[in-house]
C-alpha positions in Angstrom: 97.8 -20.5 29.9 94.4 -22.2 31.0 91.0 -20.1 30.9 91.1 -19.7 34.6 94.5 -18.4 34.7 93.8 -15.7 32.1 90.8 -14.6 33.8 93.0 -14.3 37.0 95.8 -12.4 35.0 92.9 -10.2 33.5 91.8 -9.4 37.1 95.3 -8.5 38.5 96.8 -6.8 35.6 94.7 -3.9 34.5 96.3 -1.7 32.3 99.6 -4.0 31.9 100.8 -5.4 29.0 101.0 -9.4 28.5 101.4 -11.5 25.3 102.2 -8.8 22.9 98.3 -7.7 23.3 96.7 -5.4 26.3 95.2 -7.7 28.9 91.6 -7.0 29.4 90.5 -4.9 32.7 88.7 -6.6 35.3 85.8 -4.3 34.4 85.3 -4.8 30.7 86.0 -8.6 30.9 83.1 -10.7 30.4 83.2 -14.8 30.6 81.2 -16.5 28.5 80.6 -20.7 28.8 80.5 -21.8 25.1 77.1 -24.1 24.5 76.4 -26.6 22.1 75.4 -25.6 18.9 77.3 -22.2 19.2 80.4 -21.1 17.0 83.1 -18.2 17.6 81.2 -16.3 14.8 78.1 -16.6 16.5 79.6 -15.5 19.9 81.6 -12.7 18.5 78.3 -11.4 17.2 76.2 -11.7 20.1 79.2 -9.6 22.3 80.0 -7.4 19.4 83.6 -7.9 18.7 85.7 -9.7 16.4 86.1 -13.4 15.6 90.1 -12.5 15.9 89.7 -10.7 19.1 88.1 -13.6 20.3 90.8 -16.3 19.1 93.9 -14.2 20.4 92.5 -13.1 23.6 91.5 -17.0 24.2 94.6 -18.7 22.2 92.6 -20.4 20.0 94.4 -21.9 17.0 91.6 -22.9 14.8 88.4 -21.1 15.2 86.6 -23.8 13.8 87.1 -26.1 16.8 85.7 -24.9 19.9 84.2 -27.2 22.6 81.2 -26.8 24.7 81.8 -26.0 28.6 84.8 -24.1 27.9 84.9 -20.6 28.8 85.9 -18.0 26.7 87.3 -14.5 27.9 85.6 -11.5 26.2 87.3 -8.1 26.7 84.6 -5.7 25.2 86.7 -2.7 25.5 89.4 -3.5 22.6 86.6 -4.7 20.4 84.4 -1.4 21.0 87.7 0.5 19.4 88.2 -2.2 16.7 84.8 -2.2 15.8 84.6 1.6 16.0 87.8 1.9 13.5 86.4 -1.2 11.4 82.8 0.9 11.2 84.6 4.0 10.4 86.9 2.7 7.7 83.7 1.2 6.1 81.9 4.3 6.5 84.7 6.2 4.6 86.1 3.6 2.1 83.0 1.3 1.7 85.4 -1.9 2.2 86.1 -4.5 4.7 88.9 -6.6 5.5 88.1 -10.4 5.7 88.8 -12.0 9.2 88.7 -15.2 10.1 85.7 -17.1 10.5 83.7 -14.6 8.1 81.7 -15.9 5.5 79.6 -14.0 2.7 76.0 -14.5 4.6 77.4 -12.6 8.1 79.0 -10.2 6.0 75.9 -9.3 3.9 73.7 -9.4 7.0 76.2 -7.0 8.9 76.6 -4.6 5.8 72.5 -4.4 5.2 73.2 -5.9 1.5 72.5 -9.4 -0.2 75.2 -12.4 -0.6 74.5 -12.1 -4.5 75.2 -8.3 -4.3 78.7 -8.9 -2.6 79.7 -11.7 -4.4 79.0 -9.4 -7.8 80.7 -6.3 -6.4 83.5 -8.4 -5.6 83.5 -10.9 -9.0 83.5 -13.8 -6.5 82.5 -17.0 -8.2 82.3 -19.2 -5.0 80.1 -17.7 -2.4 81.8 -20.2 -0.1 85.3 -19.3 -0.3 87.2 -16.1 1.6 90.5 -15.5 2.5 91.3 -13.5 5.4 93.0 -10.2 4.8 90.7 -10.2 1.6 89.1 -6.6 0.7 85.6 -6.5 0.1 83.6 -3.9 -1.3 80.5 -3.3 0.8 79.3 -0.6 -1.5 78.6 0.0 -5.3 76.7 -0.1 -7.8 75.5 -3.4 -8.5 72.6 -3.4 -6.7 71.2 -0.2 -8.0 72.2 -1.1 -11.5 69.5 -4.3 -10.8 67.1 -2.1 -9.4 67.6 0.4 -12.4 67.2 -2.4 -14.8 63.8 -3.6 -12.9 62.5 -0.3 -12.9 63.3 0.1 -16.7 61.7 -3.3 -17.3 59.1 -2.3 -15.3 58.4 1.0 -17.1 58.7 -0.8 -20.2 56.4 -3.8 -19.3 53.9 -0.8 -18.4 54.4 1.3 -21.6 54.3 -2.0 -23.5 50.8 -2.8 -21.5 49.5 0.9 -22.6 50.3 0.2 -25.9 48.5 -2.4 -26.1 45.3 -1.6 -24.1 45.8 1.9 -26.9 45.9 -0.6 -29.8 43.3 -2.7 -28.6 41.1 0.3 -28.1 41.7 1.7 -31.4 40.8 -1.3 -33.3 37.4 -1.9 -31.2 36.5 1.8 -32.6 37.8 1.2 -35.9 35.9 -2.1 -35.9 32.6 -0.6 -34.6 33.2 2.1 -37.5 33.5 -0.3 -40.0 30.3 -2.2 -38.7 28.5 1.2 -38.6 29.1 1.8 -42.1 28.0 -1.5 -42.9 24.9 -1.5 -41.4 24.4 2.2 -43.3 25.5 0.6 -46.7 22.8 -2.6 -46.0 20.2 0.2 -44.9 20.9 1.9 -48.2 20.8 -0.9 -50.7 17.7 -2.2 -48.5 16.2 0.8 -49.2 17.4 1.3 -52.8 16.0 -2.1 -53.6 12.6 -1.3 -51.9 12.6 1.8 -54.2 13.5 -0.2 -57.2 10.8 -3.0 -56.4 8.1 0.5 -55.7 9.1 1.7 -59.1 8.5 -1.9 -60.7 5.1 -2.2 -58.8 4.3 1.1 -59.8 5.1 0.6 -63.6 3.7 -2.7 -63.6 0.3 -1.1 -62.2 0.3 1.8 -64.7 1.2 -0.7 -67.6 -1.7 -3.1 -66.5 -4.1 -0.4 -66.3 -3.4 1.5 -69.3 -3.8 -2.3 -71.2 -7.4 -2.4 -69.2 -8.2 1.1 -70.0 -7.4 -0.1 -73.8 -9.2 -3.0 -73.8 -12.0 -1.3 -72.3 -12.4 1.4 -74.9 -12.1 -1.3 -77.4 -15.2 -2.6 -76.5 -17.2 0.5 -76.3 -15.9 1.3 -79.9 -16.7 -1.8 -81.0 -20.0 -1.6 -79.1 -21.4 1.7 -79.1 -18.6 3.9 -80.5 -19.0 5.9 -77.1 -22.5 7.0 -77.7 -24.6 6.9 -74.3 -27.9 6.9 -76.4 -26.9 4.0 -78.5 -29.7 1.3 -78.7 -29.8 -2.3 -80.6 -33.0 -3.8 -79.8 -33.1 -4.1 -75.8 -29.3 -3.1 -75.8 -28.5 0.2 -74.8 -25.7 2.8 -73.7 -22.2 2.6 -74.7 -21.8 -0.9 -73.4 -25.0 -2.4 -74.9 -26.2 -3.9 -71.6 -29.5 -5.6 -71.5 -32.0 -4.7 -69.4 -31.5 -6.9 -66.7 -27.6 -6.3 -66.9 -28.8 -2.7 -66.2 -31.3 -3.6 -63.2 -28.0 -5.8 -61.9 -25.3 -3.4 -62.4 -26.7 0.1 -63.3 -26.4 2.5 -66.1 -29.7 3.2 -66.9 -28.9 6.6 -66.9 -27.6 8.6 -69.9 -24.8 9.8 -67.9 -21.5 8.1 -69.4 -19.7 7.4 -65.9 -23.0 5.6 -64.9 -22.6 3.7 -68.0 -18.8 3.2 -67.9 -19.1 2.0 -63.7 -22.0 -0.8 -65.0 -20.0 -1.7 -67.5 -16.9 -2.2 -66.0 -18.8 -4.3 -63.1 -20.5 -6.6 -65.3 -17.1 -7.1 -67.3 -15.3 -7.6 -63.6 -18.2 -10.6 -62.4 -17.8 -12.6 -65.9 -14.2 -12.1 -67.5 -12.4 -10.8 -64.5 -10.4 -8.3 -67.2 -11.3 -5.7 -70.0 -8.7 -7.6 -71.9 -10.1 -11.1 -71.2 -13.6 -9.6 -72.2 -12.0 -8.0 -75.1 -10.4 -11.4 -76.6 -13.6 -13.0 -76.0 -15.3 -10.1 -78.0 -12.7 -10.4 -81.0 -13.5 -14.1 -81.4 -17.3 -14.2 -80.8 -18.6 -10.4 -81.7 -20.1 -10.1 -78.4 -19.0 -10.1 -74.8 
């Protein structure tokens, strides 16, 4: 039967049974002229009918062989019932029976999922191979499991990042405390060293002063025995200074401190220290 004759039959035999199935009514039947590049699957999708329905109504033996320019009869009444039944079945059971012309990509689009998810749900190794009549699961836990794993991975990653951040903060705080402790220890050590140096210097100064005083006292004992009125010719006082030295350094009075300061000034100018003056006195018996 030609495409044209089928259109005439569809228009004249509305409601009658022919060729083993109900003929399309004149009101519901449509005609589609095949364009270059179209497939039976794409046409079925455009009219919301099944590939099997198109093939049966147009006596097409090989759904992969259609030709541009040919006309197809499309009965959307039966397809509505068929699609509703399929949809209801899918909603109730979460499964789908593979029809001629189906592939995983179009089914994934139809059931709002992915090719990988359908393949995983149905343990399909080769996504390009489907069998007509094969029942596929369209819903399941594969995607949910993947999402859960992704969520768990993200949570673990966030936990690891937070742990690393906390560890870095703790390490930084520990380093700061260690640096502060080291600085405090260095300051304490420096203060201790400074204190020790002060003690040493003070001790040295004290020792030097004591030696100077002892040397000065030794000279006084040799010269006058400490008598402020001691005289020996022109020499006078505890240091037995001559008139010219007393005129220069003082010590003309009978005051002990006055004579002592004059004696110290003379020794500082000539010898630099009482110890040096005493050494000279011990050698030459005068200073």
